[in-house]
Steps between C-alpha positions, in 0.01 A plus 500: 500500500625849428628749751194716454280234655734461794468874570120475475509224756720700726260801487155339459522149630657620829148617581375156427734332749221545758281303257713190497868573547782278392543283192515750209872469441468229237245703308726801472820316405377195312773291669412135574690300757647159402251220510569191707175298542522121504174313448486162666267200486138551621349374825158542673391864578565624856247667722486875435494591862882471483498836316395682815752763608615559138411824315500516120603840372422504125593754240350459149696672222286571193693596187271679252508680172476876475115472504490270802455169312650221715814339349627298792425437869777407738416424865764534777419330833670535839401240761582664836595209725469675833452169694824353349313199351707231339241441224241736350197366302403758237208503254578697177392499138839631377696325226872510424570558868854626586657592831628860504697483822651199670512139365200339670320221312145370504304180441163465333257337741148484348398853397752657738866589487682424823813708539805371687527830687752392769367781722569772236276727292417393143531732203377383158331613183311357206258574213124503494231554248192619678253797492628784711274648774574853361555565131673805358407682177700792362366721219684778318358810321678754281316828459175339632522203257578148624822357362713190555817544701706372201357775274532760779878450542692802369196723444423839661183662621262484797506146634269322740591177677223330697542205742172311566492228767236217495436299819414141404516329845137466637346308782139461607423657842185559708410866562171576685392132455546533122758322282710722277830498322790702653844548358815426706625856560830600343701821518691563172797738478654596163826694465702620204788740423457759217799669333442874504669531162214283362210587730388850606179647655433174670153458659365200681155400622492252787860555593790738584810631323845599624733698272874510579591721203613223263230230569136494607398214730131398463337276758132423547290264714164344418256254664329295224164364614497682833216739417275205398598318816395797719193589287589867534358768276781638280374852572552445879828304482728490197728196502753483214523184287726636230797734444536743202803707410494778242808684372653685208761269344783533253631179332291274727673222692411337828701277733347206681223574751453311825166422669451332835167340601450382855208413730708531816374859557158360573627183670655719766183688587398410852122484497478289822506815712240680283168392644290816453464818311664680789823306444510611138406862565785534750723567202282796395501623863877541475447742213253705708753504788767633266274778385432588858873526565538729201219724629658509846831599344350797315341613827841487666640717222230759574578495876871542425442807285294652779800457726723668236268792486521539876884502483522768228527766770820336623629517143474881504719514813759282330518733201597785733783289641615416140527873432735546799718206389530645146683802646760284666543301175578826322794565736645149450476524125723807502773309680464204256544728206844624633632146559384372161710765331818380669427135413448592137853653472668191655308255284605685182869469598468125573325441166785676312768280654315178426450610138880514453546156654227336294648643177791252530281194578428417137870504404588281796229236437570491121866429565424223747254345256763502225758326733239234583422443134874461426535243776208299367635509138838373629329222686303402188830474303660281765209267530477462122872423481450223764242337270192599704191590292316730740255793455655845472565633853315813613473686825163328555583137409865441574438374857236247383704381198831449684331373809316243291829379346663468837200322675455253209874403479570306820768222501249230417342698214845589359612136508176379340523764217866433426463119509189535285691707248784248492258212456329681215836553325614140546157370388515717188845367410381141543179564307707628209667155484172314506527356146857392553404321827198341331718361222739349752212350701344366180828336394541339840146372504534368146819309597316352798205399283733351237678290764168368633374416149833329411487290815140395424590401140805303620278303724273416209796399281634281783169314516508448124858357508408267786189389315722404206696275737186343632499679833278745678632792700408324825683187393806689402517692826446174695777326303738785564421500866545123538815484283337280240579763234872562479675832437579420143132451424418820673765688309364361171150607589615858596701520181197403300297767679771766442509413131124545462509829703735635230247414227371819329143393538538455879674836525217653298245350741688643795516843336129494403385397852724772655356762267142383578556533872658843458201618294258402781331821642567370850869499413486865393342587838764309686774679305338840592486396863862382502603821326322707766665295777841546341445878471389522863807309603726733303329801661546352845866429433558853367331663806721288722819592319761722668477758217130564549531507878782751473287719272206488746722590793650790305154626400383487864796707610420756228136515594571553870745775411231660278240482773738670744562770246122552447445518879775759525355692204155508663650618833671792319176591316304481828745735666470757226124457489484586867702814433289594202171442692623715782602773259155499339339525843729787594436699181126418542512641853671815376233537237227451757667744734531750217128463423418529861714804543341666203161414634607629839626820351186542301287405798683736726442784256131401484495477876643849530245627250226297668592624845476852374164418348390324819589809702282705268229229518485504875389859478221397273411206732452732791279718294312195377428371856330825567278444197434137616370619829255716321379192296421269791130599512465385135656162595240458776221558246647234270506238782142579572400426143701171506318389820165565334602293199606203717158512670331476158727198415400320817132559442536384133668171596228429752237563229689265260501227771124535541401534131758287312642229726178428677328461161760232408434316827122525458513372143664175610318461832204267492606314181766270641325173597493352147844634427635332813360165405644522149840594643498188720413270208758664274769468771417127529533451126832673498638291789383180329686579177850392602658356182481495117679173439346295782553458874476212750231486763627641831765710320468876527594712199502828316533587133569805291515554117765699318428586137769628262405639162753492224647825382393702197804621304519717196 
């Protein structure tokens, strides 16, 4: 969901927290937790009384099109296991159930799911296709003509967006011994965020707007079906069941809107203590008491002004004392004028001296900056010569760059880097000889294969020679072992075998079989493996050689020397940086002092001038106090008029209390008995509606619905 909807939820849905509270996080982010539900074999259904002590908190997320048409319903349930039960039987119509927190599993037992809770709460969600208790319909108009949201996107003009809410959840109740249908009461809150670059002159019926300068937040609340439940005349009591927004738009687009529907407002009404009309009219009595307090307050204002009028005579005496004090002030102002003149002369001299000192500050700081830049340039040259590829050093980054090199180049890191570089170099050299090594390995393997083939062919030839002598291989070996076959016979047989082995045909057979085995794909894989093993062995031998070890040792010494030089370089730059920073602070202080001295000089001059003016003004003050004394009678007349006005206010509020508030009380009084009975039945219906997806007997529950319309984009 887009950020706009999140902001709507923060501004509008915060008011709905008292309607149902937690559980809207998923709707605003669209994030689903990993599922981990294991369904096991079925067994007989348990008794539902085991659900006692468990509360099902259900949130139904309804994803709709821009006109409110339902696209998908996702239900999220939280089984609050306050008793710490090991198993929780739960009745639910949901499909594709997934846990959203934890890894608890369930078993199907009859028409129930029994959760292996292990004393913990259960969080899960699933899908459901079912008629909603409250349906949402959104219509759009452009310049008073109805239009689809797709065609409205990107257009400009006067736009109307109307949200209509239809209550579909009815039950039959008995009112005054008569059966009639009554809707389960729902409070519906809709919120949206309008971009002020798109929407202007926003008006809303059945809601409120808040404009922060760049966005306009619209929120409205409605009670579909409530007026019919209460059977109240619309002229006496107007109960909203829709929300309409009108605005001038430019290039129309609208982010997602969010609507919350809940019956918990009515479930929480405590009608047990309302047994009579007097209990209900107590609320109106509070309004009457408040009006009485306002009337009493206006009377107190009148009494206070009477007291002020009585004290006006004392005000006249105070004006006379003020006139005497003005004369003394005139004398002090003369002395102040003389001192201010002396201060002005001293401040001018101080300002002149600081001007001369500040004139050299720029030259001093420019020179220091140039020295710092030269030091950094020299450091760059030295680091580059050492083979270090580092960012160009500046006054701002040198400490971070050099400090990073030092901190990342400890003994272990240096050793790893150098050994790694050596290994890379040796590996590259061996890899360059891969074909040469492969040829040698291939030749060795071929010789081995040829020897094995030759031996096998010789065995076959031996059997053929023995067969020509009328013997088998077993007979021959037995005769040799027993001494029945003498050495001459054996030599003759071996000579015959050697002669046949030299035959071109036999040699051709040996060559053909050798080539065939060498052409086997498995042999190619073996040669590649042996080649890799030989290369790894050569790399290992090279890394263990004295030459490579000496090179690594020399490189470590050079690296340590380089790190020491970098640390020394950083220390030098730190020292100069401290000097440069102090110089900047000093010249800044001189500049501040110069400005202050100039201001002091200017202020002292103004003070001298002002003191002179003050001295002249004190004369006028003394003359003015005389005129003030003459005006005290006029002040007394004004207070008298104010007292009379307060008395009129007090009498007017009392009249309003009698003619307006009492009329409101009288209009309701005497017509509450039927309303009281309907409120009781409606409260019962609300408390009985505890779940959308299903709930076990003995399990308490509460449910709220969150609708999200898709955005309209140009």
